[in-house]
Every structure is written in structure tokens, then in C-alpha cells.
C-alpha positions as CSV (number, residue, x, y, z in Angstrom):
1,M,88.3,96.8,147.7
2,P,85.0,95.2,148.8
3,I,81.7,97.1,148.6
4,Y,79.6,97.0,151.8
5,E,75.9,97.9,151.9
6,Y,74.3,99.8,154.8
7,K,70.8,100.8,155.7
8,C,69.9,103.8,157.8
9,K,67.7,103.1,160.8
10,K,66.4,106.7,160.8
11,C,65.6,107.6,157.2
12,G,65.5,104.0,155.7
13,K,67.9,104.8,152.8
14,E,70.3,102.1,151.6
15,F,73.7,103.0,150.4
16,E,77.0,101.3,149.4
17,M,80.6,102.1,150.5
18,F,84.0,101.0,149.3
19,Q,85.9,99.9,152.3
20,G,89.0,97.8,153.0
21,V,88.6,94.6,155.0
22,A,90.5,96.1,157.9
23,D,88.6,99.4,157.9
24,P,86.0,100.0,160.6
25,A,82.3,99.8,159.7
26,A,80.3,103.0,159.0
27,K,78.4,104.3,162.0
28,S,76.3,107.1,160.5
29,C,74.2,107.6,157.4
30,K,75.8,109.8,154.7
31,F,72.4,111.4,154.0
32,C,70.9,112.2,157.5
33,R,73.7,111.2,159.9
34,G,71.4,108.6,161.5
35,P,72.6,105.3,162.8
36,V,73.2,102.5,160.2
37,H,73.5,98.8,160.2
38,K,75.5,96.6,157.7
39,M,73.3,94.6,155.3
40,M,74.0,91.1,154.0
41,S,74.2,91.3,150.2
42,L,74.3,88.7,147.5
43,S,77.7,87.8,146.0
44,S,78.4,88.2,142.3
45,F,80.3,84.9,142.3
46,H,78.4,82.2,140.4
47,L,79.4,78.6,139.9
48,K,77.9,77.4,136.6
49,G,78.0,74.1,134.8
50,S,77.2,70.5,135.5
51,G,80.0,70.0,138.0
52,W,83.6,70.5,138.9
53,Y,86.8,69.0,137.6
54,A,85.7,65.4,137.3
55,T,82.8,66.1,135.0
56,D,83.8,69.3,133.2
57,Y,87.6,69.0,132.7
58,G,88.7,65.5,133.8
59,G,87.6,63.5,130.9
60,K,88.2,66.0,128.1
61,K,91.4,65.8,126.0
62,A,93.1,68.6,124.2
63,P,92.3,68.9,120.5
64,G,95.9,68.3,119.6
65,G,96.0,65.0,121.7
66,E,93.2,63.5,119.7
67,K,94.9,64.3,116.4
68,K,98.1,62.5,117.5
69,K,96.2,59.4,118.6
70,E,94.6,59.2,115.1
71,E,98.0,59.5,113.4
72,T,99.6,56.8,115.6
73,K,96.6,54.4,115.0
74,S,96.8,54.9,111.3
75,A,100.6,54.3,111.3
76,E,100.0,51.1,113.4
77,T,97.3,49.8,111.1
78,T,99.4,50.3,107.9
79,A,102.4,48.6,109.5
80,K,100.3,45.7,110.5
81,S,98.6,45.3,107.1
82,E,101.9,45.2,105.2
83,P,103.7,41.9,104.9
84,P,106.8,41.5,107.1
85,S,109.2,41.3,104.2
86,K,108.1,44.7,102.8
87,A,108.3,46.4,106.2
88,K,111.9,45.1,106.7
89,A,112.9,46.1,103.2
90,E,111.7,49.7,103.7
91,E,113.7,50.1,106.9
């Protein structure tokens, strides 16, 4: 449930209320029963980091993926460095 902030026009006190989105807005102060108005409050939602998908996640590979690349490269270099006659004999 969202939290809405209200300020009393009579006594000046500010208070918060848990209300559903479809619930009607509060009309009176819970302290003095004076008229209230809904306040605009800051959100607790923050976007942090240098950017979105393209800069934070798009170029990064999983740690397991890098390991597999290294293994395939080392296998390719050893196969290339051996003479063809030895490579065929081992198969």
C-alpha cells in the first residue's frame, strides 16, 4: 500500500497515511479535524550507476564464459603448434 502525506491547513501538522490507490483522499486532520491537502513527496526509488543496459550489463560476460573461451583458445593453439602427423596419430 502506498504512503500518502498530508498537511493540515488549520494546525499546520504533517502526517502520513497508508491508503490504497483506489481509496478516497483524506479530508480532515487526524489531530484537530481541520481541512488537509495532499503533499507531493519524494520517491524512495533511485537509479544509480553510469547508465542502463548498454553500459552496465550489455558488454559484460559471465565469469564462466570467459573461462570457456580461454580453454578453447589454449586447445586451438596446442593443435596448431603440433605437426599434422602427430595430430592425426593421436586421433
